[in-house]
MARGULUM-954261 format. One record per residue: x, y, z of N, C-alpha, C in turn; residue in three letters. Coordinates in steps of 0.02 Angstrom, whole numbers, plus 50000, padded with zeros to 5 digits. Example, Ala and Ser with C-alpha at 12.3 -4.5 7.8 and 13.67 -1.06 7.14 Angstrom:
// residues 2
506604971650390506154977550390506604983550390ALA;506424988850354506844994750357506455000250394SER;
***
This chain:
// residues 138
500424994150000500005000050000500445006250000MET;500305010849954500695016949951500365022549990THR;500775026650019500535032550056500795038750020ILE;500325042749997500485049049963500325054650012LYS;500775059550015500715064650066500765071650035THR;500365076150062500405083150045500505087250108GLY;500955092150104501095096450162500955103650142ILE;500475106750175500385113950167500725117150227TRP;501185121950213501595124550268501695132050262ILE;501665135450319501915142150327502255142550395ASP;502455148450417502825148850480502405147150542LYS;501745147650536501315146450594501135139250604ARG;501025135550548500795128650554500925124850490GLU;500865118250497500905113750439500315109050443ALA;499985108250386499435103350381499695097750337LYS;499705091750365499975085950329499395081250315ILE;499295079950250498735075750228499025069350199PHE;498865063750232499085057150210498515053950170PHE;498675051650111498185048750066498395041550051LEU;498005036750077498125029750064497545027250021GLU;497605021049996497085018449952496395018249986GLU;496375016350050495725015450082495585020250140ASP;496065024750155495935029550209496335035950199LYS;496095041250233496415047750231496495050250302GLU;497025054350312497155056950379497475063850372ARG;497215068650411497475075450411497745076950481LEU;498375079250483498695081050546498925088250542THR;498825092050595499065098950597499595099550651THR;500155102650632500695103850679500785111450685ILE;500725113950745500835121150758501575122350769LYS;501825127850742502525129450753502585133750816SER;503185133950841503335138250898503785143950877LYS;503755145650813504155151150787503845157750809VAL;504245161750844504005168150869503945173150812GLU;503455177550816503425182850766503985187750779SER;504265190350727504855194650731504635201950740TYR;504685204250801504525211250817505065213950862ARG;505595216450832506135218850875505935225050914PRO;506185225250974506085231251016506745235051013LYS;506705241351014507315245251012507205251550971GLY;507725254050942507685260250905507845266050951GLY;507495271350941507635277350980507385276451051SER;507825277851099507635277251169507345283751197GLY;507345288951156507105295451180506815299251121THR;506425304251137506145308451084506585314451069LYS;507125315051105507585320651095508025319051035ILE;508055323750988508465322650929509195321950950LYS;509515316450926510215315250943510295312151011GLY;509745310051043509775306851108510035299751105GLY;510045296251161510315289451162509905284751118PRO;510245279951089509925275151044510005268051072GLN;509475264151065509515257051081509715253151019ASN;510125248151026510345244150969509885238150963VAL;509625237050903509195231350889509645225550868VAL;509595219950902510005214150887509655209450838GLN;509655211250773509335207150722509605200150720ASP;510265199450726510565192750720510325188050774SER;510195190650834509945186550889509245183850872LYS;508815188150846508135186150828508155181050771TYR;508575182450720508605177950662508885171150681LEU;509375170950725509665164650747509145160550786GLU;508765163850829508245160450868507715157750820ARG;507515161750770507025159450722507275153350683GLU;507915153350665508195147750628508145141250669LYS;508305141650734508255135750777507535133550787HIS;507075138250793506375136550801506105133350737GLN;506305135950679506095132850615506365125750609LEU;506985124750627507285118050622506895113050666ARG;506705114950726506315110650770505635109150739ALA;505315114250710504675113550676504745108650617PHE;505255109550576505365105050519505495097950541PHE;505875097050596506015090250619505385086750644ASN;504915090550673504265087650692503895085150631ASN;503915088950577503585087050514503925080950484ILE;504585081250479504975075950447504885069350483ILE;504805069550549504715063350587504085059550566SER;503605063050537502985059750515503025056950444LEU;503585058050410503645056250339504015049650327LEU;504175046050379504585040050370504235034550330THR;503585033850336503225028550302502935030650235GLU;502965036950219502655039450157503075037650096THR;502745037150038503085035349976503215041449932ASP;502795046649937502895052649897502605058649935SER;502915064449923502735070549959502705076349910VAL;502185080449916502155086849881502095092149936VAL;502475097649928502495103049977502145109149948ILE;501685111949986501295117849965501385123450015LEU;501275129549993501275135050041501315141850007GLY;501135147050045501125153750017501795157450018PRO;502265155250058502885159050066503485154550055ALA;504055156850078504675153050067504785147550117GLU;504325146350163504415141250214504465134250183THR;504095133050129504145126650094504835125450066GLY;505135130750038505815130250012506315128850068GLN;506205131950126506645130750183506575123550208LYS;505965120850207505855113850225506235109250177LEU;506175110650113506535106750063507285107050074LEU;507545112850090508265113650103508475109650164LYS;508065109550217508205105650277508225098150260GLU;507755095950219507755088850198508385087350157ILE;508555091750111509145090550068509795090450109ALA;509835094550160510455094950199510515089650253GLU;509955087850285509995083550345509595077050341HIS;509185076250290508765070250284508755068050211HIS;509345066750184509415065250112509015059150090ARG;508885054550136508505048550118507785050250097ASN;507525055950119506845058050101506815061950035LEU;507385064250011507405068549952507075065249890LEU;507195058849875506865055849817506105055549822PRO;505845056049883505115055749893504775062349876LYS;505155067849873504865074449859504695074649784ILE;504055075149769503825075149699503675082049672LYS;503625086949716503495093749692503455098649749GLY;503535104949731503445110449778503045115749741ILE;502485117849770502015122349736501865128349780GLU;501775134049749501555140049785500785140249783ARG;500495140649842499765141049846499585146049901THR;498985148649897498735152949949498485148650007ASP;498245152050059497965148550116497365144450093ASN;497285138450121496745133950101496375131350163MET;495745129950153495375126350205495605119150203THR;495425115350254495615108250255495325104550195ASP;494695105950178494375102550121494695104450055ASN;494885110850047495235112949986495915109549981GLN;496265108850037496915105550037496835098150016LEU;496345094750045496235087750028496075086949954LYS;495645091249928495455090949857496055092349813ALA;496465097349831497055099049791497535093149788TRP;497655089949845498135084349846497865078349809ILE;497215076849817496915071349778496995072649703ARG;496845078749681496905080649611497635080149587GLN;498095082449628498805082349610499035075149598TYR;498885070649643499095063749635498705059949581TYR;498105062449564497725059349510498035061049442ALA;498365066749437498645068949373499395067649366THR;499735066349422500465065249421500595057949434VAL;501005054849393501185047849405501745047549456SER;501635043449507502125042949561502435036049561VAL;
***
């Protein structure tokens, strides 16, 4: 029995839809990636007054570690799957693919596509993945 999988992903969550011959299953994983809102800038309203330094690198490094943990949660569910398509509105899908290519090379042949899509309801996601696998030979 083959398991075909679709992953819709952005920084907030991933919806993973497993499609088998006789059953379907949808799993949602919430990320713990913090929204990036640096505090800092001008510490006073006086022109030329003291300035606070915004530590962008600290925020970006923390986000990188949080994304890696999020991706590893997703990847742990893909061990039994035979094929995967990755969907999403932003570059998070590309980052997931890069994580797989760098640290989980055994999963790389299972990746059948990466598509840009807008936000979808659960039913739209299921229909999209069913249609994708109906038209693509795996």
